[in-house]
N, C-alpha and C positions, 0 to 999 in steps of 0.2 A: 654667278649670275644673280642679278637683283630681281626680286619678285615684287610686283605691285598689285595689290588686290583691287578689283573693280567693284562697283555696287552689286554686281551679279555674282553670287557665290559660285565658285569653281571657274569663272572666267578670269584669267590672269594676264597681266602685262609682264613680259619678261625682257629685261635689259641685260644683254650679254656684256661681258668684259671685252672692250674693243682695244686692240693694240695697234697704234698708228705711228708712223714716222713719215719722213719725206717721200718714201716710196709708195705709200698708201696705207692700207689697214688690213687687219686680220681679226676675225672673231669666230668663235665656235657657235654655230646656230643650233646644233642639237648634239647631245651626248647622252646615251642611255643612262649611264651611271649618274650623271648630274641631274637628269630629270627624275630618276628614281629617288635620289636624295631630297628632291623637292616635293616628293609625294606624288609624282606623276609617273606612274608605272604604265607606260603606253608604248606599244610597238607600232611603228608606222609601216604601211604596206604600199603606199603610193605617193609620189611627188608630182606636183602639178605646177605649171607656169603659165600665166596669162599676161598678155600685153594689151592695154586699153588706152584710148586717148582721153583727153580732158572731157569731163562731163559724163563719161560712161558710168552707169550704175549697174552692178551685177548683184542680183539677190532680190529677195532674201531666200536663200536656198537651204534645204536640208533633205535627209533621207529618212523616211518613216520606218523602214526596216533597214538593217545594216547601217545604223546611224554612224556618222563619221565624227571623230574628234579631229580638229584641225589646228595645226601650228602654222600661223600665217605671218608673212613679213613682206616687205617691199625691197627689191633689189635696186630699182631706179625709180625716181619720182616720189609721189606722195598720194596717199589715199586716206579717206575717213572710213574706218572699218567698224562694222556694227555686228553685235551678237544679240539675239532675242531669245529669252528663256521660254522653251515650249514644254517644260516639264510641269504637268498639272500638280504634282506633289510638292513642288518647290514654292517657298514663300515669295520668290520673285517671278513667278509665272506671269508671262505677258509683259514683262519689263525688258528694257533694252539698255545697252551701254555702247558708247562710241569712243573710239580711240584714233588719234592721228598716228599713222604709221608712215615712215619715210626712209629713204636711203640714208638720209642725214642722221636721224635719231636711232637707227638700228633696232628699234623696238620690235618685238614680236608679240603676238597675241595667241594665247592658248584658249581654244573654244572647245569644250568637251562635247561628247555626244548629247543630244537632247536640245540643241540650240539651232536656230536659223542663223544664217550668216550672209552678209552682203557688204559691199564696199562701193564708194564713190571716188572716182579719180579726180584729184584736185590740181595736178600738174599737167604739163603738155601731154605726157603719157606716163604710164607706170607699168613696171614689170612686177607682177605680184606672184609670190611663191608660196605654196602651202603643201605641207605634209599631211596626209590623211591616215587615220587609224583603221579604216576599212575601205574596201574597194568601191569605186563608183558603180552604182546600179541604177540605170535609167528608169527601170520599172518601179523603183521606190522613191525616186526623186520627187520632191514637192517644193512649192514656193509660196510665199506670202507677198501680197502687194506692198511695194516699197513705201508707198505713201498712205498706208492704212491709218485712218483717223483714230482708231482705238490704241494703236501703238504710239502714234504721234512722234515719230523719230525726227529729230532736228537735223536733217541733212544740211550741210553747209553749201547750198547751191549758189551762193555769191551772185545773186541777181538773175541767174538763169531761170527761165520759167519752168523748165522740165529737163531732167537728165536724159541721156541717150540710153534707151532700153532695148532689150530683145523683145520680140513679140510675146514670148513666154512670160517674161517678167512684167510686161505692160498689162497682161490679162490675168495675172496670178490672182487667186482667191484672196479675200480679206481674212484677217486673223480670226474673226468670229466663225468662219467657215472652214478653217484649216484643221487638218489632222494634227493632233498633238501627242505627246508622250505621257505615259502614266505618271 
């Protein structure tokens, strides 16, 4: 597995070895031993799958207690995936990174606990898969406004005036008002 560092310490792009032939392809998306050898000693407790249409933006989500590390990838389609550092003790606090994830490039993104996460669907639809290191806890779920001016995330909206949002995401607090991590 090839590891590519991002501008945010601890957020990593992972490129698995893909084996393909005329029948299709195979790759190992997670192996505990491989991840431990990469310095990622994480146990996942929950797998999630969402399908969204073009223009849907989900995020920016996190849990203030029971924070989740997430290993995310796209099984079909293409998304612009974003992580925002919410750790006040981090030199990259309040900074973001974005990565194109697709069924074609097979890339995965490791987002450790302490980050907000979101994605924008760029294809007709996308099947988005993620493994979580802690259980979903609605009482601890938080969100930050997708278009927060202090974060200034460069979402690739391709001429669209606004993405398709849930009510929760459309009315999420701004970064300056968000609960963050020590």
